DRENDO-1510 file (C-alpha; in Angstrom, 1 decimal, always signed):
<recs>
REC; n; res; u; v; w
REC; 1; MET; -106.2; +115.5; +74.6 .
REC; 2; MET; -103.3; +117.9; +74.8 .
REC; 3; SER; -103.3; +118.3; +71.0 .
REC; 4; LEU; -106.9; +119.5; +71.3 .
REC; 5; LEU; -106.4; +121.9; +74.2 .
REC; 6; ILE; -103.6; +123.8; +72.4 .
REC; 7; PRO; -105.7; +125.0; +69.4 .
REC; 8; ILE; -108.6; +125.8; +71.8 .
REC; 9; ALA; -106.3; +127.9; +74.0 .
REC; 10; ALA; -104.7; +129.6; +71.0 .
REC; 11; PHE; -108.2; +130.4; +69.6 .
REC; 12; VAL; -109.3; +131.9; +72.9 .
REC; 13; GLY; -106.2; +134.1; +73.3 .
REC; 14; VAL; -106.3; +135.4; +69.7 .
REC; 15; ALA; -110.1; +136.0; +70.0 .
REC; 16; ALA; -109.6; +138.0; +73.2 .
REC; 17; LEU; -106.9; +140.2; +71.6 .
REC; 18; ILE; -109.0; +140.8; +68.5 .
REC; 19; GLY; -112.1; +141.5; +70.6 .
REC; 20; GLY; -110.2; +144.0; +72.7 .
REC; 21; VAL; -108.9; +145.9; +69.7 .
REC; 22; ALA; -112.3; +145.8; +68.1 .
REC; 23; LEU; -113.9; +147.4; +71.2 .
REC; 24; LEU; -111.3; +150.1; +71.2 .
REC; 25; MET; -111.9; +150.9; +67.5 .
REC; 26; ARG; -115.7; +150.8; +68.1 .
REC; 27; GLY; -115.4; +153.7; +70.5 .
REC; 28; ARG; -114.7; +156.0; +67.5 .
REC; 29; THR; -118.0; +155.1; +65.9 .
REC; 30; GLU; -119.9; +155.8; +69.1 .
REC; 31; GLU; -118.1; +159.1; +69.4 .
REC; 32; VAL; -119.3; +160.1; +66.0 .
REC; 33; MET; -122.8; +159.1; +66.9 .
REC; 34; ASP; -122.8; +161.1; +70.1 .
REC; 35; THR; -121.5; +164.1; +68.2 .
REC; 36; ARG; -124.4; +163.9; +65.7 .
REC; 37; LEU; -126.9; +163.5; +68.5 .
REC; 38; ALA; -125.4; +166.5; +70.3 .
REC; 39; GLN; -126.0; +168.6; +67.1 .
REC; 40; LEU; -129.7; +167.6; +67.2 .
REC; 41; THR; -130.1; +168.2; +70.9 .
REC; 42; SER; -128.1; +171.3; +71.7 .
REC; 43; SER; -128.6; +171.0; +75.4 .
REC; 44; LYS; -127.4; +167.4; +75.7 .
REC; 45; SER; -123.7; +168.2; +76.3 .
REC; 46; SER; -124.5; +171.0; +78.7 .
REC; 47; LEU; -126.7; +168.8; +80.8 .
REC; 48; LYS; -124.0; +166.2; +80.9 .
REC; 49; ASP; -121.5; +168.7; +82.1 .
REC; 50; GLN; -123.8; +170.0; +84.8 .
REC; 51; MET; -124.5; +166.6; +86.2 .
REC; 52; GLY; -121.3; +166.3; +88.2 .
REC; 53; ALA; -120.4; +163.8; +90.9 .
REC; 54; GLY; -122.3; +165.8; +93.5 .
REC; 55; SER; -125.5; +166.2; +91.4 .
REC; 56; VAL; -128.7; +164.6; +92.7 .
REC; 57; LEU; -129.5; +163.3; +89.2 .
REC; 58; SER; -126.1; +161.7; +88.6 .
REC; 59; SER; -125.6; +160.2; +92.1 .
REC; 60; PRO; -127.1; +156.7; +92.7 .
REC; 61; LEU; -129.9; +156.1; +95.1 .
REC; 62; SER; -128.9; +154.9; +98.6 .
REC; 63; GLY; -130.4; +151.5; +98.0 .
REC; 64; VAL; -128.6; +150.9; +94.6 .
REC; 65; ALA; -125.1; +149.3; +94.7 .
REC; 66; ILE; -122.4; +151.1; +92.8 .
REC; 67; ASN; -120.8; +149.1; +90.0 .
REC; 68; TRP; -117.3; +147.8; +90.8 .
REC; 69; ALA; -116.0; +149.2; +87.5 .
REC; 70; ASP; -117.2; +152.6; +88.5 .
REC; 71; LYS; -115.3; +152.3; +91.8 .
REC; 72; VAL; -112.1; +151.5; +90.0 .
REC; 73; VAL; -112.6; +154.3; +87.5 .
REC; 74; LYS; -113.3; +156.7; +90.4 .
REC; 75; ALA; -110.3; +155.6; +92.4 .
REC; 76; PHE; -107.9; +156.2; +89.4 .
REC; 77; ASN; -109.7; +159.3; +88.3 .
REC; 78; LEU; -110.4; +157.9; +84.8 .
REC; 79; ASN; -113.6; +159.8; +84.3 .
REC; 80; ARG; -111.6; +163.0; +83.6 .
REC; 81; LEU; -109.4; +161.0; +81.2 .
REC; 82; PHE; -112.5; +159.8; +79.4 .
REC; 83; THR; -113.7; +163.4; +79.1 .
REC; 84; GLN; -110.4; +164.8; +78.0 .
REC; 85; ALA; -109.9; +162.1; +75.4 .
REC; 86; ASN; -113.5; +162.6; +74.2 .
REC; 87; VAL; -114.2; +158.9; +74.0 .
REC; 88; ALA; -117.6; +157.1; +74.4 .
REC; 89; LEU; -116.4; +154.4; +76.8 .
REC; 90; THR; -118.3; +153.3; +79.9 .
REC; 91; PRO; -116.3; +152.1; +82.9 .
REC; 92; MET; -117.6; +148.6; +82.6 .
REC; 93; LYS; -116.5; +148.4; +78.9 .
REC; 94; PHE; -113.1; +149.9; +79.7 .
REC; 95; MET; -112.5; +147.3; +82.5 .
REC; 96; THR; -113.8; +144.5; +80.2 .
REC; 97; ILE; -111.3; +145.4; +77.5 .
REC; 98; THR; -108.5; +145.6; +80.0 .
REC; 99; VAL; -109.2; +142.2; +81.6 .
REC; 100; GLY; -109.8; +140.6; +78.2 .
REC; 101; LEU; -106.5; +141.9; +76.8 .
REC; 102; ALA; -104.7; +140.7; +79.9 .
REC; 103; ALA; -106.2; +137.2; +79.8 .
REC; 104; GLY; -105.6; +137.0; +76.0 .
REC; 105; GLY; -101.9; +138.0; +76.4 .
REC; 106; PHE; -101.3; +135.4; +79.1 .
REC; 107; ILE; -103.0; +132.6; +77.1 .
REC; 108; PHE; -101.2; +133.6; +74.0 .
REC; 109; GLY; -97.8; +133.5; +75.7 .
REC; 110; THR; -98.7; +130.2; +77.4 .
REC; 111; VAL; -99.7; +128.6; +74.1 .
REC; 112; LEU; -96.4; +129.6; +72.5 .
REC; 113; GLY; -94.6; +127.8; +75.3 .
REC; 114; TRP; -93.1; +130.9; +76.8 .
REC; 115; HIS; -91.8; +131.1; +80.4 .
REC; 116; PRO; -94.6; +132.0; +82.9 .
REC; 117; GLY; -92.8; +135.1; +83.7 .
REC; 118; LEU; -92.7; +136.3; +80.1 .
REC; 119; SER; -96.4; +135.3; +79.7 .
REC; 120; LEU; -97.2; +137.4; +82.8 .
REC; 121; LEU; -95.2; +140.3; +81.4 .
REC; 122; LEU; -97.1; +140.1; +78.1 .
REC; 123; SER; -100.4; +140.0; +80.0 .
REC; 124; VAL; -99.5; +143.2; +82.0 .
REC; 125; SER; -98.4; +144.9; +78.8 .
REC; 126; CYS; -101.6; +144.0; +77.0 .
REC; 127; SER; -103.7; +145.2; +79.9 .
REC; 128; LEU; -102.0; +148.6; +79.7 .
REC; 129; LEU; -102.8; +149.1; +76.0 .
REC; 130; PRO; -106.3; +150.7; +76.7 .
REC; 131; LEU; -104.8; +153.2; +79.1 .
REC; 132; PHE; -102.0; +154.0; +76.7 .
REC; 133; TRP; -104.5; +154.4; +73.9 .
REC; 134; LEU; -106.6; +156.8; +76.0 .
REC; 135; LYS; -103.5; +158.9; +76.9 .
REC; 136; MET; -102.4; +159.0; +73.3 .
REC; 137; LYS; -105.8; +160.0; +72.1 .
REC; 138; ARG; -105.9; +162.7; +74.8 .
REC; 139; ALA; -102.5; +164.0; +73.9 .
REC; 140; ARG; -103.4; +164.1; +70.2 .
REC; 141; ARG; -106.6; +166.0; +71.0 .
REC; 142; PHE; -104.7; +168.5; +73.2 .
REC; 143; LYS; -102.1; +169.1; +70.5 .
REC; 144; LYS; -104.7; +169.8; +67.9 .
REC; 145; PHE; -106.6; +172.1; +70.2 .
REC; 146; GLY; -103.4; +174.1; +70.9 .
REC; 147; ALA; -102.8; +174.4; +67.2 .
REC; 148; GLN; -106.3; +175.7; +66.6 .
REC; 149; LEU; -106.3; +178.2; +69.5 .
REC; 150; PRO; -104.5; +181.1; +67.8 .
REC; 151; ASP; -107.0; +181.1; +64.9 .
REC; 152; ALA; -109.9; +181.0; +67.4 .
REC; 153; LEU; -108.5; +183.9; +69.3 .
REC; 154; GLU; -108.2; +185.9; +66.1 .
REC; 155; LEU; -111.7; +185.0; +65.1 .
REC; 156; ILE; -113.1; +186.2; +68.4 .
REC; 157; ALA; -111.1; +189.4; +68.2 .
REC; 158; ARG; -112.6; +190.1; +64.8 .
REC; 159; ALA; -116.1; +189.4; +66.1 .
REC; 160; LEU; -115.5; +191.9; +69.0 .
REC; 161; ARG; -114.3; +194.6; +66.6 .
REC; 162; SER; -117.4; +194.1; +64.4 .
REC; 163; GLY; -119.6; +194.8; +67.4 .
REC; 164; HIS; -120.6; +191.3; +68.5 .
REC; 165; SER; -120.5; +190.1; +72.1 .
REC; 166; ILE; -118.0; +187.6; +73.6 .
REC; 167; GLY; -120.8; +184.9; +73.6 .
REC; 168; ALA; -121.4; +185.5; +69.9 .
REC; 169; GLY; -117.7; +185.1; +69.3 .
REC; 170; PHE; -117.7; +181.7; +71.0 .
REC; 171; ASN; -120.6; +180.7; +68.8 .
REC; 172; LEU; -118.7; +181.8; +65.7 .
REC; 173; VAL; -115.8; +179.7; +66.7 .
REC; 174; ALA; -118.1; +176.7; +67.3 .
REC; 175; GLN; -119.7; +177.2; +63.8 .
REC; 176; GLU; -116.6; +178.0; +61.7 .
REC; 177; MET; -113.9; +175.8; +63.1 .
REC; 178; ASN; -113.4; +172.0; +63.4 .
REC; 179; ASP; -113.2; +169.8; +66.5 .
REC; 180; PRO; -111.9; +169.7; +69.1 .
REC; 181; ILE; -112.0; +173.4; +69.6 .
REC; 182; ALA; -115.5; +173.7; +68.1 .
REC; 183; SER; -117.0; +171.2; +70.5 .
REC; 184; GLU; -115.3; +172.9; +73.5 .
REC; 185; PHE; -116.5; +176.4; +72.6 .
REC; 186; THR; -119.9; +175.0; +71.9 .
REC; 187; LYS; -120.1; +173.7; +75.4 .
REC; 188; VAL; -119.1; +177.1; +76.8 .
REC; 189; PHE; -121.8; +178.8; +74.6 .
REC; 190; GLU; -124.5; +176.4; +75.6 .
REC; 191; GLU; -123.6; +176.7; +79.3 .
REC; 192; GLN; -124.1; +180.4; +79.0 .
REC; 193; ASN; -127.5; +179.9; +77.4 .
REC; 194; LEU; -128.4; +177.7; +80.4 .
REC; 195; GLY; -127.6; +180.5; +82.8 .
REC; 196; ILE; -124.2; +179.6; +83.9 .
REC; 197; PRO; -121.8; +182.6; +84.4 .
REC; 198; LEU; -119.2; +183.0; +81.8 .
REC; 199; ASP; -116.4; +182.8; +84.4 .
REC; 200; GLU; -117.5; +179.4; +85.6 .
REC; 201; ALA; -118.0; +178.2; +82.0 .
REC; 202; LEU; -114.4; +179.2; +81.1 .
REC; 203; LYS; -113.1; +177.5; +84.3 .
REC; 204; ASN; -114.9; +174.3; +83.2 .
REC; 205; MET; -113.3; +174.4; +79.8 .
REC; 206; VAL; -109.8; +175.0; +81.3 .
REC; 207; GLU; -110.4; +171.9; +83.5 .
REC; 208; ARG; -111.3; +169.8; +80.4 .
REC; 209; ILE; -108.4; +171.2; +78.4 .
REC; 210; PRO; -105.4; +172.0; +80.7 .
REC; 211; ASN; -103.7; +174.2; +78.1 .
REC; 212; LEU; -101.5; +177.1; +79.4 .
REC; 213; ASP; -102.5; +179.4; +76.5 .
REC; 214; LEU; -106.1; +178.6; +77.2 .
REC; 215; LYS; -105.6; +179.6; +80.8 .
REC; 216; PHE; -104.2; +183.0; +79.7 .
REC; 217; PHE; -107.2; +183.4; +77.4 .
REC; 218; ALA; -109.7; +182.6; +80.3 .
REC; 219; THR; -107.8; +184.9; +82.7 .
REC; 220; ALA; -107.8; +187.8; +80.2 .
REC; 221; ILE; -111.5; +187.5; +79.7 .
REC; 222; ILE; -112.2; +187.3; +83.5 .
REC; 223; LEU; -110.0; +190.3; +84.2 .
REC; 224; GLN; -111.4; +192.3; +81.3 .
REC; 225; ARG; -115.0; +191.8; +82.6 .
REC; 226; THR; -113.8; +193.0; +86.0 .
REC; 227; THR; -111.5; +195.9; +85.2 .
REC; 228; GLY; -112.4; +196.8; +81.6 .
REC; 229; GLY; -110.1; +197.3; +78.6 .
REC; 230; ASP; -109.8; +196.4; +74.9 .
REC; 231; LEU; -110.3; +192.7; +74.9 .
REC; 232; ALA; -109.8; +192.4; +71.1 .
REC; 233; GLU; -106.3; +193.8; +71.4 .
REC; 234; ILE; -105.5; +191.5; +74.3 .
REC; 235; LEU; -106.6; +188.5; +72.3 .
REC; 236; ASP; -104.5; +189.5; +69.4 .
REC; 237; LYS; -101.4; +189.7; +71.6 .
REC; 238; ILE; -102.1; +186.3; +73.1 .
REC; 239; GLY; -102.6; +184.8; +69.7 .
REC; 240; GLU; -99.3; +186.3; +68.5 .
REC; 241; ILE; -97.5; +184.9; +71.6 .
REC; 242; VAL; -98.9; +181.4; +71.0 .
REC; 243; ARG; -97.8; +181.5; +67.4 .
REC; 244; GLU; -94.2; +182.5; +68.4 .
REC; 245; ARG; -94.2; +179.7; +71.0 .
REC; 246; PHE; -95.1; +177.2; +68.3 .
REC; 247; LYS; -92.2; +178.4; +66.1 .
REC; 248; ILE; -89.8; +178.0; +69.0 .
REC; 249; TRP; -91.2; +174.6; +69.8 .
REC; 250; GLY; -90.7; +173.5; +66.2 .
REC; 251; GLN; -87.0; +174.6; +66.4 .
REC; 252; VAL; -86.5; +172.7; +69.7 .
REC; 253; GLN; -88.1; +169.6; +68.2 .
REC; 254; ALA; -85.7; +169.8; +65.2 .
REC; 255; LEU; -82.6; +170.2; +67.5 .
REC; 256; THR; -83.6; +167.4; +69.8 .
REC; 257; GLY; -84.7; +165.0; +67.0 .
REC; 258; GLU; -81.3; +163.1; +67.1 .
REC; 259; GLY; -81.5; +162.7; +70.8 .
REC; 260; ARG; -85.0; +161.3; +70.7 .
REC; 261; LEU; -84.1; +158.9; +68.0 .
REC; 262; SER; -81.0; +157.7; +69.9 .
REC; 263; GLY; -83.2; +157.2; +73.0 .
REC; 264; VAL; -85.6; +155.1; +71.1 .
REC; 265; VAL; -82.8; +152.9; +69.7 .
REC; 266; LEU; -81.1; +152.6; +73.1 .
REC; 267; LEU; -84.3; +151.7; +74.9 .
REC; 268; GLY; -85.6; +149.3; +72.3 .
REC; 269; LEU; -82.4; +147.4; +71.6 .
REC; 270; PRO; -82.1; +145.4; +74.9 .
REC; 271; PRO; -85.6; +144.0; +74.8 .
REC; 272; VAL; -85.4; +143.1; +71.2 .
REC; 273; LEU; -82.0; +141.5; +71.7 .
REC; 274; PHE; -83.3; +139.6; +74.7 .
REC; 275; ALA; -86.3; +138.3; +72.8 .
REC; 276; ALA; -84.0; +137.2; +69.9 .
REC; 277; VAL; -81.6; +135.3; +72.1 .
REC; 278; TYR; -84.4; +133.7; +74.0 .
REC; 279; LYS; -85.9; +132.5; +70.7 .
REC; 280; LEU; -82.6; +131.1; +69.4 .
REC; 281; ASN; -81.4; +129.6; +72.7 .
REC; 282; PRO; -83.8; +129.6; +75.6 .
REC; 283; GLU; -81.5; +127.6; +77.9 .
REC; 284; TYR; -78.9; +130.3; +77.6 .
REC; 285; LEU; -81.2; +132.8; +79.3 .
REC; 286; SER; -83.0; +130.4; +81.6 .
REC; 287; VAL; -80.4; +131.1; +84.3 .
REC; 288; LEU; -81.8; +134.6; +84.6 .
REC; 289; PHE; -85.1; +133.1; +85.8 .
REC; 290; THR; -83.9; +130.1; +87.8 .
REC; 291; ASP; -80.8; +131.4; +89.6 .
REC; 292; ILE; -81.2; +133.9; +92.4 .
REC; 293; MET; -78.3; +136.0; +91.2 .
REC; 294; GLY; -79.8; +135.9; +87.6 .
REC; 295; GLN; -83.1; +137.2; +88.9 .
REC; 296; LYS; -81.3; +140.1; +90.7 .
REC; 297; MET; -79.4; +140.9; +87.6 .
REC; 298; LEU; -82.6; +140.8; +85.5 .
REC; 299; ALA; -84.4; +143.1; +88.0 .
REC; 300; GLY; -81.4; +145.5; +88.1 .
REC; 301; ALA; -81.4; +145.6; +84.3 .
REC; 302; VAL; -85.1; +146.5; +84.2 .
REC; 303; VAL; -84.6; +149.2; +86.8 .
REC; 304; MET; -81.6; +150.7; +85.0 .
REC; 305; GLN; -83.6; +150.6; +81.7 .
REC; 306; LEU; -86.4; +152.6; +83.3 .
REC; 307; LEU; -83.9; +155.1; +84.8 .
REC; 308; GLY; -82.3; +155.5; +81.5 .
REC; 309; ALA; -85.7; +156.2; +79.8 .
REC; 310; LEU; -86.5; +158.8; +82.5 .
REC; 311; VAL; -83.1; +160.5; +82.0 .
REC; 312; ILE; -83.3; +160.6; +78.2 .
REC; 313; ARG; -86.8; +161.9; +78.4 .
REC; 314; LYS; -85.7; +164.6; +80.8 .
REC; 315; ILE; -82.9; +165.7; +78.5 .
REC; 316; VAL; -85.0; +165.8; +75.2 .
REC; 317; ASN; -88.2; +167.1; +76.8 .
REC; 318; ILE; -87.7; +170.9; +76.8 .
REC; 319; LYS; -90.7; +172.9; +77.8 .
REC; 320; VAL; -91.3; +176.0; +75.7 .
</recs>
């Protein structure tokens, strides 16, 4: 009977892991589909943006129970993370992936005969993978947006000099440039067409993309509409400042490359060495789990490892 349960448990664990990864990769296909639908229905994205948490259309009726996944997502403010990462994931699907990866990691560790503590650690690590994936996707999108912003500012400045309005400049950026900056400026342009003031549309874009240079851009437009001035010249200066900042940031990354690589080695060596020793001689490390002093030493090692990671990150993370 035991020989039959082990393959079944292994199959369930591996299937849960593969299913979770497949659902994460499937979000990209749904994102492309939503983008194509948004091109056919120009008001779709604007209507989604206007249906906020306080909207009558978006809020559930008093007699309808709210999904438990929606409550969890609302408690941890994951809706904004979904928007900033531009993924087509529902709260229920996100929670299903998280729970499935957690269960799959625990079953996989149990089948391999690991200690329950290590299996639980693997389960927690697997459950955090969707959140890390969302944050990584959001960071990649923010980085690409920041790299596209100087060209967008220059394009809007040229449009203003040729006699076009600021709204036409936004539409030009949406048509001539690639995502993510094209989709964000499309939302601003469509919100204007729906009657939303430009100031409010810019504030919504800044909330979706918390970029410091974008805040300068939005502030410059709002002040220019209030006090007047040559907006094209202001945008040219902002674009030049952004380009110079990217140059300095590249130099800082080159100078701190050795420190970042050293941090990766120092932080990754203890867990790898622990896993290797546990694989070769499990009884040698079993004292860390069975003895009280060993448990305290293991907890202290984890805490010191986390403190070391924070210190190294503080040293090499230089803001420009």
